[in-house]
N, C-alpha and C positions, 0 to 999 in steps of 0.2 A: 504493500499497500504506499501512497505518496502521500506525505505531508508537510505542509509549509507552516512555518516557525517564524517568531519575532523574538529575538533574545537579545540580552545584555552581555557582550562577549568579555574573554579575559583582561580586555584593555579599556574595560568599562565603555562600550560604545554600543548603541543600537545597530543590531545587523539581522536583516531577514535572509531568509534561503530555504528551502527544502530538502526534502532526506526520505529514503526508503527504508520502511520498517514493517515488521508483522503484524504490529496493532497499536493502538495509541499510547499503552502503556510502554512499549518497547520503544518507541519514538521519544517519548519523556526520558526513558533511562539514558538513553544514547545523547540527549542533550545534557543530563547533570552529567555522564561520565566527563565529557568536555568543560566542565566548571562553568559552563554558561548558567545564567540567570533566565528562566522562562518568563518570557510575557505572554505570547500568545501561542497556540498548536492548534492547527486542524487539520482536517482530513483535505487533501487538494482536490479542488472540483475540477471538472471536464470530462470529454467524452471515454475517454480511455478509462476515467476512474469509473464510471457509472457503468461502463459494459463490463468492468471486471468485479464489481460488485456482487457479492454474494445473497441471493435469495434466501432468507432464514426460514424456515417454517419452526413453529413453535412445536415444542415437545407435548404429545398430549397427555391428559391429565391421569390417566392410568400409570403409565411410565413414571411421572413426576411423583405420585403416592408411593410408588414403589422405591424410588430414589430417595424419599423422605425419611421412610421406613428403615430402610437397611443403612442409611447413612446416619439415622438418629443410635442405630443398634452399635454402629462403630465409634461412635461417641462415647455411647455409653459403657464400652469394654475398653475405652481409655488407648485406645491403638492412636498410633500418629495418622493425622488428616490425610496425609499425602498416601500414604501405606494403605488407609482406608478406602480411599477412592479408587485406589489400583484394584482393591480385591472387589470392589463393588463394579469396577467396568468389566473386569473379566466374568462376572455373572449374569451380565443383563442380556437379554436379548435383544432389546431396541437398538438398533444400530445407529439411529439419529440421536439417541440420551448418549451412547457410548464416545461418538465424536463430542458431546459438549462436555462429557466429563474429562475428555482426554485436553481441552481448552483450559478445564477448570484446573486440573493439575499442573498444566503448564505456567498459570497464572500463580496457584499458590505456591509451587516451586520457586519462582522468583521473587516471593515476599508478600503476595498481596493476600488480604484477607479474604476468607470463603466468598463472603457477599458481593466484594468487588471482582472476584474470578467470574463468579457467576453473572455479573452485570455485564461484563466484557464478551459473555456470548451473543451479545446483540441480539436480544427479542426472542433467543430460544424458550428461556424462561420466564414465567410471569413476574411482574413487577411487583405482587403483593409479595411471593416467596423470597425474594431477594431483599426486600425492605425488612421482612421478620426475621431475616436471618442474620440482617446487621443488628437488630435489637438484640436477637440472641446471644451474638457475640460480646456485644456491649457489657450485656447483663451477665454474662457467665450462665446464660440458661438456653443454650443453644440444643441438646437434646431435647427439653421440653417443646421447643418451638419447632423442630424437625416433627416429633410426632404428631402435634396438632396439625401441623400442616399436612402430613400423612394422611389423616382421618378426614381433613377439611376437602384435599383433592379426590379421595375416595368416594366421597360421598357427592362431588359435584359430578365425578366421571359417572356415578352411576344413574345420576337424574338426567344426565345427557342420554346414556344408553336406554334410558326409559323412552324419552323422547324419538329418539332414533328407531327403536323397535315399533313404536305407535305409529310411525311414518311409513314403514314397510308395506302393510297391507294396502293403506292406501295407493302408494307407488305401484305394485304389483296391477291394481287394478286399472289405474291409469294407463298401464303400458297394455294392458288387455283391450282397453276401450280404442286406443291410438291405432294396436295391430287391427281390430275389428272393421275400423272406419278405412283404413287403408286396405284392406283387402277388399272391403265391400266397393271401393271407388275404381280401383285397377283391375279386379277380375269380374266381378258381378255386373256392375253397371255398365260397362262397355257391351255386354253381350246383351241386355237390354234395350240398349239406345241403337244399337244394329239391329234388330229383331222389328223394334217399333221404326225405325227410318224405311226399311223395306216395305212395310204395310201402309205406311203413309198414316198411321195412325196418330191421334193427339193424345200426349201425355196427361196423366192426372197430375193436380198442383203439386202434391207432397214429391212426386217422382221428380217432375220438372225443376222443383226446387232444390234438391239433391244433385240433380245432373248441373245445374247452373252453379251451385257452389263446388262441385267436384272440377269444373272448369276454371272455376276462379283459381282454384288452388294449384290447377297443374299451368295456369298463366303467370299467375304472381305468386307464385309458392316463394320462390327464394327473395323475391323482393321484401314480400312479409314477414320471413324469417330475419333477414337482415336489420329491418325496421323494429322488430322484436329486441333482437339482439342490441341494437341502438338503444332503445327504449329503456332496456332493463338497466345497461351501463350508466345510463344517463341518470335514472332516479336512484340506482345505488350510489353515484357520487354527491347527488343533491341532498339525500337522508343521511349522508355522513357530516353536513353541516348542522350546527346546534338547534337553528331556528326550525328548519324543515325535519329534522328527527324528532323535534318536539312532538309535531304534531302527527306524525307517524306512529309514534309511541302511547299519543292520548288515543289514537283510532284503534290500535292494538288491543289497549286495554279496556277499550269499551265494545270489544268484539262479543256476543254470547257466547260464554263456556269459555271461551280461548282467553279472553280477557281474565278474566277470574283465576285460571289457573297460571297466566304468565305473572299476574300481580302474587300467588302464593309460591311462586318461583321467587321472585325478587324478594318478599319477605324471607324466604326461608335463608337466602343467601346471605341478607343484610345481619338478619340475626347471629348466624354462624359465625358471621366475619366478625361481628362487633365481639361475640364471646371469645374469638381467638386473638385479637387484640388485647381486650382485657386481661385475657390470661399471660400475656408477654409484657403486663404492666406498663403499657403506652399510656400517655398523657391522653383526655379524651380529643382534644383539637386535632392532634396529629393523626388521631383515629378518623375523626371526619373528614379531613384531606385526603386520606387514604380512600375512604370509602365512595368519594365522590365516582371513581373509574371501578368500581367493583360491580357495584349495583347493575348495570348493563341497560337501564333505562333512563330517559333523559327525565321523566316524571319525578321519580323519586330521588333524582341526582339532586334537581334543583331544590328537592325539600331539604336534604342533607343540607346546602350551600345555606339557605335561611337558616335551618337549625343551628348549625355553627356560629353564624352571627350571633343568635341569641344567647349561646353558651359562652360566647364570650363577653358578651354584656351581663353576664350573672343570672342567668336563668338555669334551673335545674334540667336535668337532660330529660325526664319525662315530660314536664310544663312545655319544654321547647318542642318535641317531637308531638306533643298533643296538639299543637296548634296547625299542623298538617295533616289534610284529609285524606291522604294515600294510608297511613299507618293505621291498622286497625286497633280498636279499643283494646283488644287483648293484650298486644304489644305494648301499647302506654301503660296500661296497669301492671304489666309485669316489670317494664321500665321503675316504675313509681315505686311497687314493692320491693325491688331489688336493690334501689337507692337506700329505700329506709333499713334494711335489713343487712346490707351488705354483700347480698347473694348476686347481684348484678349478672356477674358474668355465668353463674349458674343457669339462673332462669332465662337469659337469651339462648342458652343451649337447649333449653327444654322447649322454648317456644319454636327453635331452627327444627327441632324433631316433629314436634307439632305440625309445622309448614310443610313438613316433608312427606307426612302420611298423608296431608290433603293435596298434595302432587300428584301421588301415586294413586290417589282416589279419583282424582281429575282427570290424568291419562287415559285411565281405564274407560272412565265415562264417556272421554272421547273416541276412543276408538269402538266402543259399544255404539254409537252413534254413527260413526262414519263408515262403519261397514254395510248395516242397510242401506245406508243414502246412497253409496256408490253402487249397491246392488240394483236397487231402484233406477237409476240413471242409465246403467248399462242395458238394465231390461226395457226402459222407455228409447234409447238409441236402436237397440235389436228390435224391438217391434215396429219401431217407426222405417226401418230400413225391410223389414218381411213386408209392411204393407206397400211401401214403394217399390217392390218387385211384384206383389200379389196383385195390384189394382190392374196393371197393363195387360196381366196376363188373364186376368178375368175379363175385362173387354175385350181382348182377343177372341177368348171363346164365345162369348155373347153374340159377336160379329160374324164368327164361323157358323152359328146355328144360323 
């Protein structure tokens, strides 16, 4: 990688230049080894830098959970951190995580802290994990932090797999539906059109409608596909902007059944993360700073921002959150009881478990509703196609008599 620097050299003069290094920390070490005083150091921009830049894919939550759990075991045993990471690397099957651990070992070997070495992996690991590891290193509570993070990511992975499993059946039915339409329009419909054309017979409205639709897709299918792709990418970029993401998230939360399940997922994540932070003895304001990016929805994110301002002004936690409509009364009540009894961390964990059960039940209900809905849809479509085929045939039979 190419880096540009501005330093005060050995002659006490400001000088600028560029150098090649493996990463940012290696570049900084090279500058310090020359007895220069660093002013600025940044990665050089340009076409070659962009082309050589690696695209980093985040490690999946299941692998992160296993990593945290086994690393906590190594820390508990008192093993040397580098040796523990090397042993852990040899046991893992996830190739991507092995590469990440290899970079962590390099960073720790040159004197970096574990959290700094993890941060240098450039987005492969979640910021939440890195920040809490840094807290664990400072407080001497690294083992407890890693154990809690293993449980956290295991639960997040479970919820994600539940949602993925729930989407398999609709996806299969959608493929069947698309396949049925393609088969009908490419194999059955042309035969009917040829037969009707030979007899000079006028087609029924339903059959003519399907034929016109088929011709539309044949003539403009590629253009429609390109337009849909452009619209998709345009909307995805648009909804990354906070203002438009707010409207999208508000719309999703108002959807029947899905909106309620989405809210339960957010509240479960919020409660579990809050309990995790409290267990790590982090002050409440830094906790809320981190919670902004964790909830995953613009509505509760803004609620957390407003709540943080109230807490800074001196309001109690439960009173500050109680002014936000997004948070259910049970969450506020448990916060209030937790503040009064000193069991806030424990009660937030119980609330997270409560919402986890609601999420599982909600997903089961959605699947139970989606299955018959798709079955009815396929039945209507198949019935319409059968009618479109049968009507011209019946008309021909009547004419023949």
